[in-house]
N, C-alpha and C positions, 0 to 999 in steps of 0.2 A: 654606829647603828648595829644592833644584833641581827644575825641572819637566822631565819626560822628553819626548822627541821621537819621534814615529812616523817612522822613516826608511826603511821598506820600500817598494819600488815597488808601486803598485797597478795592476791591469790596466785596459786601455783599456775604456771604457764606464762610467766613473764617472758616477753620476746625482745631481744636486742638487735638493733640494726646498727652496724659500725660502718661509717663513711670516712674514708681517708682521702683527703684532697691532694692530688698529685698533679704536676706538670710533666708532660712527656713530649719528646721530639723523636720522629721517625726519619732516618736518613735513607737516601737512595741505595746505599750499599747494604741495607738490611740491619745496620746498627741502629739501636734506639737508646735514648737516654731518658731517665726519669729522676725527678727531684720533688722534695716536699714543697707544698704550696703554702707554707707558713709555719709559724711555731706551734700552733694548735691545730695541726692538720687533721687529727683523728677525732671525730665527734660521734658520741653515742646517742641513740634514739631508743627509748624503752616504751613498748606498748604493755600497759598494765590495767588491772582492775582491782576493785575493792568491793566487798559486799557486807551487808549487815542491816541492822534495824534502821528505820528512818532517821532517828534522833542522831545516831552516830554518822550516818552518811550525809546529814545536813553539814556537819562539821568538816567532813572530807571535801564536799562540794564547795563550801566556803573557801577553804584553804586553797583549792585548785584555782578557783576564780580569781583569788587575790595574788596568785603567783604565775600569771601568764606573763607578766613584765618583770616582776621581782624574782630574783633567784632564791633558792633555798638548798639546804643540805639534805641529801638522801643517800643511804647506803645501799648500793645496788646488789644484786644477787651474787656478784663476784666478791663481795665484801669490801668494795671501794667506796669511801665516802667522798662524794663529789658534789659540785654545784650543779643544779638543773633548774630548768623553767618549764612550765606546762606549755605544751604546743597549743596555739590558738585553734579554736574550732575542734578540739579533741575530746572535750568533756561530754560523755554521753550516759546519763542516768537511765536505768531501766527498772521500772517498778514490777517486780516479779509477783508481788502480792501488795496489799494496802499498806503493810508496815515493813516489807523487806525490799531493799533497793540494791541493785548492782550497778556500779559506776565504772565505766572504762575511760581511759585517758592515756595521753602520751607525754612522757618526759623527755625534753631535749637537753643534752649537756650544755652548760653555760660556761663561759670563760671564767677563770678564776680572777677575784679581784686583785 
């Protein structure tokens, strides 16, 4: 099965949140120990938006709705091509005029197949 690619341009101002899962133990003598909490411990979350005419934004909205569960390829602003999914309840269209739409959404890094 082919994996789709998100190819629309996103607006300037993309924001990344990087979460690293780690286990830690604090001992009574002041010593602490920290370790990775798995093989995919670092997960990226990107807050993004696109804007354009209603015809193009319908296509973006459809893609976003279809990829809440299904992973897709996207090249992030760091130039890294990775798999992502759309965060549920994050798709927010805003009709600035009758024919111009701004859509904000969030991408969550997905585990590689």
